[in-house]
C-alpha positions as CSV (number, residue, x, y, z in Angstrom):
1,M,203.2,28.6,-100.6
2,T,205.7,27.9,-98.1
3,P,204.9,24.7,-96.5
4,I,204.1,24.3,-92.6
5,P,206.8,22.8,-91.5
6,A,205.3,19.2,-89.6
7,V,206.3,19.9,-85.7
8,I,204.1,23.3,-85.9
9,L,201.3,21.4,-87.5
10,L,201.6,19.0,-84.8
11,L,201.9,21.9,-82.2
12,L,198.3,23.2,-83.3
13,S,196.7,19.6,-83.9
14,T,197.3,18.9,-80.2
15,T,196.5,22.7,-79.0
16,A,193.1,22.4,-81.0
17,T,192.1,19.3,-79.7
18,T,193.1,19.9,-75.5
19,T,189.5,19.0,-73.9
20,T,189.1,20.2,-70.8
21,L,188.0,17.8,-68.0
22,S,184.3,17.2,-67.7
23,S,183.7,17.8,-64.4
24,D,185.6,21.3,-65.1
25,V,183.2,22.2,-67.6
26,S,180.5,21.2,-65.9
27,A,181.8,23.5,-62.9
28,L,182.5,26.3,-64.9
29,K,179.2,26.3,-66.3
30,A,177.3,26.4,-63.0
31,I,179.6,29.3,-62.0
32,K,178.3,31.4,-64.5
33,S,174.8,30.2,-63.7
34,A,174.8,31.5,-60.7
35,I,175.5,35.0,-61.7
36,N,172.7,37.3,-62.6
37,P,173.2,37.7,-66.4
38,T,171.9,41.3,-66.1
39,T,174.7,42.1,-64.2
40,I,177.1,40.2,-66.9
41,P,178.4,43.6,-69.0
42,P,179.1,42.7,-73.2
43,Y,182.6,43.6,-72.6
44,S,183.4,41.3,-69.5
45,C,185.3,38.2,-68.7
46,L,182.1,36.2,-67.9
47,A,180.4,37.3,-71.2
48,S,183.0,35.7,-73.1
49,W,182.2,32.2,-71.4
50,N,180.7,30.4,-74.2
51,F,180.4,26.6,-74.1
52,T,180.2,26.1,-77.6
53,S,184.4,25.9,-77.7
54,D,186.5,24.2,-75.4
55,P,187.4,26.5,-72.2
56,C,191.5,25.5,-71.9
57,S,191.7,25.2,-75.3
58,T,194.2,27.9,-77.2
59,P,194.4,30.0,-78.4
60,H,191.7,32.2,-77.3
61,V,190.2,34.4,-79.9
62,T,186.4,34.9,-79.1
63,H,185.6,32.5,-76.0
64,F,186.7,32.4,-72.7
65,L,189.2,35.2,-73.0
66,C,189.8,36.0,-69.4
67,A,188.9,35.0,-66.1
68,L,190.4,31.6,-66.1
69,S,193.5,29.9,-66.8
70,C,194.8,26.2,-67.2
71,S,197.2,24.1,-67.0
72,A,196.9,20.9,-69.6
73,N,193.3,20.4,-69.5
74,R,192.4,21.5,-65.5
75,V,191.4,25.0,-64.6
76,T,193.8,26.3,-62.0
77,Q,192.9,29.8,-61.6
78,L,189.4,31.8,-61.4
79,T,190.0,35.4,-61.4
80,F,186.8,37.6,-62.1
81,D,187.3,40.8,-63.3
82,P,185.7,43.7,-61.5
83,A,182.8,44.5,-63.6
84,G,180.0,44.3,-60.9
85,Y,179.3,40.6,-61.2
86,S,176.1,40.0,-58.4
87,G,174.7,36.5,-57.5
88,T,176.5,33.8,-55.3
89,L,179.2,31.4,-55.9
90,S,178.3,28.0,-56.8
91,P,179.2,24.8,-54.3
92,L,180.5,23.4,-57.4
93,V,183.3,25.4,-57.5
94,S,185.0,22.4,-55.3
95,Q,185.0,20.3,-58.7
96,L,188.0,22.5,-59.8
97,T,190.3,20.5,-57.7
98,E,193.5,22.1,-59.4
99,L,192.7,25.2,-58.7
100,T,195.4,27.2,-57.3
101,T,193.6,30.5,-56.9
102,I,190.9,32.4,-56.6
103,D,190.1,36.1,-56.7
104,L,186.8,37.3,-57.0
105,S,187.0,40.8,-55.4
106,D,185.6,44.1,-56.3
107,N,181.9,42.6,-57.2
108,K,178.7,42.1,-55.5
109,L,178.6,38.3,-54.9
110,S,176.4,38.0,-51.8
111,G,174.9,34.6,-49.9
112,P,177.2,32.2,-47.6
113,I,180.4,31.1,-49.0
114,P,180.1,27.5,-50.2
115,T,181.9,25.3,-47.6
116,S,183.0,22.6,-50.0
117,L,185.4,25.8,-51.3
118,F,187.4,24.6,-48.5
119,S,188.4,21.4,-49.5
120,L,189.9,22.5,-52.2
121,P,193.7,20.9,-52.0
122,N,195.9,22.9,-54.1
123,L,194.3,26.2,-53.2
124,Q,197.0,28.7,-52.4
125,T,195.5,32.1,-53.0
126,L,191.6,32.7,-51.5
127,I,190.6,36.6,-52.6
128,L,186.7,37.5,-51.9
129,R,187.3,40.7,-50.7
130,T,184.7,43.9,-51.4
131,N,181.5,41.9,-51.9
132,S,178.5,40.9,-50.0
133,F,179.4,37.5,-48.7
134,S,177.5,36.6,-45.5
135,G,177.3,33.8,-43.2
136,T,180.0,32.6,-41.0
137,L,183.3,31.3,-41.8
138,P,183.4,27.2,-40.8
139,P,186.0,26.0,-38.8
140,T,186.9,23.6,-42.0
141,I,188.5,26.7,-43.3
142,S,191.9,25.2,-41.4
143,T,191.4,22.3,-43.6
144,L,192.9,24.1,-46.8
145,K,196.2,22.2,-47.0
146,S,197.9,24.6,-49.5
147,I,196.3,28.3,-48.1
148,Q,198.7,30.8,-48.3
149,T,196.9,34.1,-49.0
150,L,193.2,34.2,-47.3
151,D,191.7,37.8,-48.1
152,I,187.6,38.0,-47.4
153,S,187.4,41.6,-46.2
154,H,185.0,43.9,-46.9
155,N,181.9,41.9,-46.8
156,S,179.0,41.1,-44.7
157,L,180.5,37.8,-42.2
158,S,179.4,37.2,-38.9
159,G,180.1,34.9,-36.3
160,S,182.9,33.9,-34.5
161,L,186.7,33.8,-35.9
162,P,187.5,30.0,-36.4
163,D,190.9,28.5,-35.1
164,T,193.9,28.4,-37.8
165,S,196.6,27.4,-35.5
166,S,196.6,23.9,-37.5
167,S,197.7,25.8,-41.2
168,L,201.4,25.7,-41.9
169,T,200.9,27.5,-45.2
170,L,198.9,30.6,-44.5
171,T,200.6,33.7,-44.1
172,R,198.6,36.1,-44.9
173,L,194.9,36.8,-43.3
174,D,192.5,39.7,-44.1
175,L,189.1,39.6,-42.6
176,S,188.5,43.2,-41.8
177,F,185.4,45.2,-42.2
178,N,182.9,42.5,-41.3
179,K,180.9,41.7,-38.6
180,L,182.7,39.2,-36.6
181,T,182.7,38.7,-33.0
182,G,183.9,36.8,-30.0
183,P,187.7,36.7,-28.8
184,I,190.7,36.0,-31.4
185,P,191.4,32.7,-31.4
186,K,194.7,30.1,-31.7
187,L,196.5,31.6,-34.9
188,A,198.2,30.2,-38.0
189,R,201.8,30.1,-37.2
190,N,203.7,31.0,-39.8
191,L,201.5,34.4,-40.0
192,L,203.1,37.6,-42.2
193,E,200.0,39.8,-42.2
194,L,197.1,39.6,-39.9
195,A,194.5,42.1,-40.2
196,L,190.9,42.2,-38.6
197,R,190.2,45.9,-38.3
198,S,186.4,46.9,-38.1
199,N,184.9,44.2,-36.9
200,S,183.5,43.5,-33.5
201,L,185.9,41.4,-31.6
202,S,186.3,41.2,-27.7
203,G,188.0,39.9,-25.0
204,F,191.8,40.6,-24.2
205,L,194.8,40.0,-26.4
206,S,195.9,36.0,-25.3
207,N,199.0,35.2,-25.5
208,S,198.0,31.6,-26.4
209,S,197.0,33.6,-29.8
210,F,200.1,34.9,-30.6
211,S,202.4,32.4,-28.7
212,E,203.7,30.4,-31.7
213,L,203.7,33.4,-34.5
214,T,207.6,33.9,-34.8
215,Q,207.3,35.4,-38.2
216,L,204.2,38.1,-37.4
217,E,205.4,41.5,-38.8
218,V,202.1,42.9,-39.5
219,V,199.0,43.7,-37.1
220,E,195.8,45.6,-38.0
221,L,193.5,45.1,-34.8
222,S,191.8,48.6,-34.9
223,E,187.9,49.3,-34.8
224,N,186.9,46.6,-32.5
225,F,186.2,46.0,-28.7
226,L,189.2,44.5,-27.4
227,V,189.6,45.4,-23.7
228,G,192.6,44.9,-21.0
229,T,196.0,46.0,-21.2
230,I,198.2,45.7,-23.9
231,P,200.5,43.2,-22.5
232,S,204.5,43.3,-22.9
233,W,205.1,40.5,-24.7
234,F,202.8,41.4,-27.2
235,F,205.3,44.0,-28.7
236,L,208.3,41.4,-28.1
237,Q,207.4,39.2,-31.0
238,P,210.4,39.0,-32.6
239,G,209.2,40.0,-36.3
240,L,206.8,42.5,-35.5
241,Q,207.1,45.6,-37.5
242,Q,203.7,47.4,-37.9
243,V,200.9,47.6,-34.8
244,N,197.6,49.4,-35.2
245,L,195.2,49.0,-31.9
246,A,193.4,51.9,-32.3
247,N,189.9,52.3,-31.6
248,N,189.6,49.5,-28.7
249,K,188.5,49.5,-25.4
250,F,192.3,48.6,-24.2
251,T,192.6,50.6,-20.5
252,G,196.4,49.7,-20.0
253,I,199.7,49.1,-21.3
254,E,202.9,47.6,-20.8
255,I,206.1,48.2,-22.5
256,S,209.2,46.2,-21.8
257,I,212.9,46.8,-23.1
258,P,213.6,45.1,-26.2
259,V,216.6,42.4,-26.7
260,D,216.1,43.6,-30.7
261,S,213.3,44.7,-32.2
262,D,212.3,45.6,-35.7
263,L,208.9,47.8,-34.5
264,V,208.8,50.8,-36.5
265,A,205.2,52.2,-36.1
266,V,202.7,51.8,-33.5
267,D,199.2,53.1,-32.8
268,A,197.1,52.6,-29.7
269,G,195.0,55.7,-30.0
270,Y,191.7,56.3,-29.4
271,N,191.3,53.9,-26.5
272,K,191.2,54.5,-22.1
273,I,194.4,53.8,-21.7
274,T,195.5,55.3,-18.2
275,G,199.0,56.0,-16.3
276,C,202.0,57.8,-17.3
277,L,203.5,57.5,-20.8
278,P,205.5,54.6,-21.5
279,V,209.1,55.5,-21.4
280,N,210.3,52.5,-22.6
281,F,208.8,53.0,-26.4
282,T,212.1,54.6,-26.8
283,A,214.1,51.9,-26.3
284,Y,212.7,50.4,-29.5
285,P,215.5,51.0,-32.1
286,V,214.1,51.9,-35.1
287,L,210.5,53.1,-33.7
288,S,209.3,55.9,-36.1
289,S,206.1,56.6,-35.6
290,L,204.1,56.7,-32.4
291,S,200.4,57.4,-31.7
292,L,198.8,57.3,-28.3
293,R,196.4,60.1,-28.8
294,Y,193.2,60.2,-27.1
295,N,193.6,58.0,-24.3
296,V,194.1,59.1,-20.3
297,L,197.4,59.5,-19.7
298,H,198.8,61.6,-17.1
299,G,202.3,63.1,-16.3
300,P,205.1,64.7,-18.5
301,I,206.5,63.4,-21.6
302,P,209.4,62.0,-20.8
303,E,213.0,63.8,-22.0
304,E,213.9,60.4,-23.7
305,Y,211.3,60.8,-26.7
306,S,213.0,64.2,-27.6
307,R,216.1,62.3,-28.1
308,K,214.6,59.1,-30.2
309,S,217.1,60.3,-32.8
310,T,214.3,57.5,-35.3
311,L,211.1,58.8,-33.9
312,R,209.5,60.9,-37.4
313,R,205.5,61.0,-36.4
314,L,204.5,61.6,-32.4
315,F,200.6,62.0,-31.7
316,L,200.0,62.4,-27.9
317,D,196.9,64.4,-28.2
318,G,194.0,64.5,-26.3
319,N,195.2,63.2,-23.0
320,Y,195.7,64.6,-19.4
321,L,199.9,65.4,-20.3
322,T,201.4,67.9,-18.0
323,G,204.5,69.9,-17.0
324,M,206.2,71.3,-19.9
325,P,207.4,69.4,-23.2
326,P,211.1,68.4,-23.3
327,E,213.1,71.0,-24.7
328,G,214.6,69.1,-27.7
329,F,211.5,69.6,-29.3
330,F,212.0,73.2,-29.1
331,S,215.9,73.4,-30.2
332,G,214.9,73.4,-33.9
333,K,216.8,69.9,-34.7
334,S,213.6,68.3,-33.9
335,S,211.9,66.5,-37.3
336,V,209.4,65.1,-35.5
337,Y,205.9,65.5,-36.7
338,G,202.9,65.1,-34.5
339,S,200.7,67.0,-31.8
340,F,200.6,67.5,-28.2
341,G,197.7,69.6,-27.8
342,D,194.3,69.0,-26.1
343,N,196.9,67.9,-23.1
344,C,197.3,69.9,-20.0
345,L,200.6,70.9,-20.8
346,K,202.5,74.4,-19.9
347,S,204.4,76.6,-22.2
348,C,203.6,74.3,-25.1
349,P,205.0,77.5,-27.8
350,T,202.2,78.0,-30.5
351,S,205.0,78.8,-32.6
352,L,206.0,74.7,-32.3
353,Q,204.0,72.9,-34.9
354,L,203.4,70.1,-32.5
355,C,202.0,73.0,-30.0
356,L,199.4,73.6,-32.6
357,K,196.2,72.5,-31.2
358,S,195.0,74.5,-27.6
359,Q,195.4,72.8,-24.5
360,K,192.6,71.7,-22.7
361,P,190.9,74.4,-19.9
362,S,192.6,74.9,-16.5
363,S,189.1,73.7,-14.9
364,I,189.1,70.4,-16.8
365,C,192.9,69.6,-16.2
366,R,192.7,70.4,-12.5
367,R,189.5,67.9,-12.0
368,A,191.5,65.1,-14.0
369,N,194.9,65.8,-12.2
370,G,193.5,66.4,-8.4
371,G,193.4,70.0,-8.6
372,K,197.2,70.1,-8.9
373,V,197.9,71.3,-12.3
374,K,198.3,75.3,-13.4
375,L,198.8,75.4,-17.6
376,K,200.7,79.1,-17.3
377,S,204.0,79.0,-16.0
């Protein structure tokens, strides 16, 4: 039998004697104890957490097969599998002070998020989406010194949004599909993605909330109760690419000509925006998708829209637009997909895909436009 080299024996010996820090072990025990045991399937990660062996020792053959990662004798990642675990998150999670990642998504965890969680000094990624966490987000959320991704979407959080402006590291914030209320506060200056869809947020879009966000690329604020005019500065943010403000209570929109812009897609449909269709949208050099459907817009569709070579999707249905659609849309060269239906346009040919939905009855159009509209030429 060939003898095992001394170096390999030493490595095996070192690996086998790894001892997880006792406070980390007690935290892991508390975390598992807070989970309803009847919701821990035998095939799941938590089912393999058997504390007769050391959590950070390797190789893992029968115990601690998944849901945690270690560096030396410290737990650095806590990543539950989506096994349908129910229960709560133990406050003792804060003892895992070397954690860089927590991902407990797609389970059935409930109760408040422990305040102690927001004291973890090295946490970079916190993902709790698609659970049933409730309660409010504490102001201490901004004290997470290393946080980069914070996703607590699809839960039952209530109360107001905390001020995250003091966070220098947060780049992705997703609190969509909760029950959050109140205005949008001052935001973390290095955000790339902001998603607050389907809450009950109210108030205006305030420049003070967004003024320092020079890198913001994606904004998802649809399905809230935001009001007032969508201001021109909002679309002029230097890194902005995608904006969704649909299903709010906005009543106006201001569009200025950009110096330069990466804006690709805008959805401000299903609001109460009045006035004429803003022609300055066509000055955005790479704009590809625009939806202003189901607002209260009047007047003609500007000719510039039919000449916008980058435009691929244009939804203007459900307004009170008048006149004839620009001939450029009928030329056969146009590749725009969308809808001009349910307006007060005349001579919008049903052979054109954009005109497939019928126009409003003339009686409604006359009332909406002061009795001056005729739908037929």
